[in-house]
N, C-alpha and C positions, 0 to 999 in steps of 0.2 A: 507579617508582611509576605506577600507572594514572591516566589522566585521569579527572576526575570529571564525572558526567553527571546532569542532572535530566530526568526524563521528564514531558512535558506530557500529562496524562490520568490517570484512576483507574478504568478499566474493564478488560475482558478484553484489549483491544489493548495497553494499557499494561502489563498483567501479562506478556503474551507478549514485548513489547519488553524488559522487565526481564530475562526469562529469556535471550533471545538476546544482549543486550549483556553480561550477566554471564558467560555461558559461552563466548562466541565473539567477543570484541572486546578492544580495549585500554582499555576504559572500566570504571569502577566506578560503578554507579548509587547515588546518595546520597540522592535525594528524588524525590517526585512533586509536581506543581503543577497546580491547576485554579482556575477562578474561585471566589471565596469561597462563593458561593451553592450550589456543587456539592460542598462538603466536608461529607460526612456523618460521617466519622470522621477523627481526626487522624493515623492511620497507614494505609498501604496496602502490602502485601507487607513488613510490619514496618519500613517506612521512613516518615519524616514526610511529610505532605502540606502543602505551602506555598501560601498564597493567591497566585494569579497576579498580583493587583493590586500586591502588595508584594514580589514575588520578588527583584527586583534589590537590595533593601535588605538581605536576608539571604544571598543567593547571587549575588554579582556576576558579570556576564558576562566579566570579566577573569580569573576563577578557575574558572568552571563553563561547560560546554557544555550544550545542551538538545536534546531530541528530541521532536517532536510525534507521539504514538501514539494517534491517533483514527481511527475507522472511516470509513465512507462515507456518514454521515448527510447528507441534503440534497445528494445527488450530490457528496459530498466538499467541500461548501462550508464546513462547520464546521471540517474539518481545514485548509482553505486559510486561513480567517480566523485560526485560532490560529497557523498558520505565519507569517502576515504580522505578527501582533501580537508574537510572540516575536522575530522578526527586528528589529522596530522597537525592541526593548529592547537590541539589540546582541549577542545571543547567537550563537555559532557553532553550526550544526546539522550534525552528522556524518551520514554514511550508514552503514547497517548492510548489509553484503553478506556473506551466509553463506559460510563457508569450504567448505561442501559444495555450492555451486553452481558451474556452469561459466561463468565470466565472461571472454569472449574479446575483447570490444570494447576498443579503446584510446582511444575518444572520451572527452573530459572530460565527466563527468556533473554534475548539479546537486547539491543538498544535501537532507537529510532524506528520503532514500529508504530503504525497507526491502525487501531482496531476499532471500527465504528459500531454504531448501535445495532442491536438485534443479531449480532454474531453469537453462535453457540460454540464455545471452545470446551470440548469435553476433557475428562481427566487424562493425564499422562501425555498430553500434546506437548511437543517441543517446537519452539519458534525461535529462529535465529535473529538476525538483525536486518533493519532497513526494509521491512515488508509492509505492504499496504493490504489490509483486509477491509474492503468496502462493506456496506451494510448487508445484513441478512444471510450470512453464510453458515453452514454447518460443518464444523471441523471435528471429525470423529475421533474417538479415543486412540491414543498411541500414534497419531499422525505426527510426522516430522517435517516441518517447513523450514528449509534452510535460509538463505539470505537473498535479498534484493528481488523478491517476488511481488507480483501484483495480482491479487485475487479480487475479482470484481464483486458482483452481487448474486445472491441466491445460488452459490456454488455449494455442491455437496461432495465432501471428501470423506470416503469411508475409512474405517479404522486400519491402522498399521500401514497406511500409504505414506510414501516419502515424496516430497516436492523439492527437487534440487534447485540450485541457484538460478536466478534470472528467468523464472517462468512467468507466463501470463495466462491466467485462467479466465475465460470469457463468461459472461452472464449465463446463468442456468446450466453451466457444464456440470457433469456428474462423473465421479471417479469410484470404481469398485475398490474393494479392500485389498490390502497387501500387494500393491504394485508400486513402481517407481516412475515418477514423471521426471525424466532426465533434463539436465540443464538446458536453458534457453528453449524449452518447448513452448509453442504457442497453441493454446487450445481455444478454438472458436466458440462463440455463443451456442449453447444448446447441445454441444457435443457430449456423447457418452463414451467414456474411456474405460475399456474392459481389460486392457493389457498395458504393460509398461511401454513408455514412449522411447523414441530414439532422440538423441541430443540434436537440438536446433531444428527439429522437424515441426511441421504445422499440421494440426488435426482439426478438421472442420465437420460440422454436422451436415447431414444430407440437405440439399436445397429444397425448399418448399416448391410445389408445382402450382401453376395457375390454371384453374378450370376454364373451360371454354364458355361456360355459362356465366352470366352476370349474377351478382348477389341478389338482385331484385327478381331474377327468374327462378330462384330456388323456393321450394315449398318448405318453409320452416315454421313449425308449430311449437 
């Protein structure tokens, strides 16, 4: 019999978590849960939505596990807060690691991580807790990803780099080896990071420029 899981959240991230756990894990999703003030409908994905405040009264932590499926709002602080709150209630938080990713590290990782398809996790990579690794990333050997980070898609992190807490790494961003991305760094799509970042700073790629000619005026062969 499958283990039973409650997903914390009722938005697109929760819907995706429901799909992945349902189709590629040992878990059966049985309910969703959010704070009472955020319950607009009593069902989500045809499952009940339980008030977070009273969750343990109807779904005991001795019988159910939980997974926090929240996005990167406020530099992942909302997801971190819910992670800490559900842990305080005594629930076990499993990881979802896609069967379609290449997961080579033997290091013990934290909990409540979601690692989607086509990620390459090389040997000796360390991963903390409550991280999102969307599809198609390359995480080089000996990289250390701390807690509450959101790594989008097609991100390349070279070996021996450290990603501190609450970072957001945009699509197609690239990181050289042996640097530190300090806490709450926001890295924009397409940015190439060659040096360690400063805490809470934003790093963007150069803006594309618009040519004066139209596409139909160019001689393309």
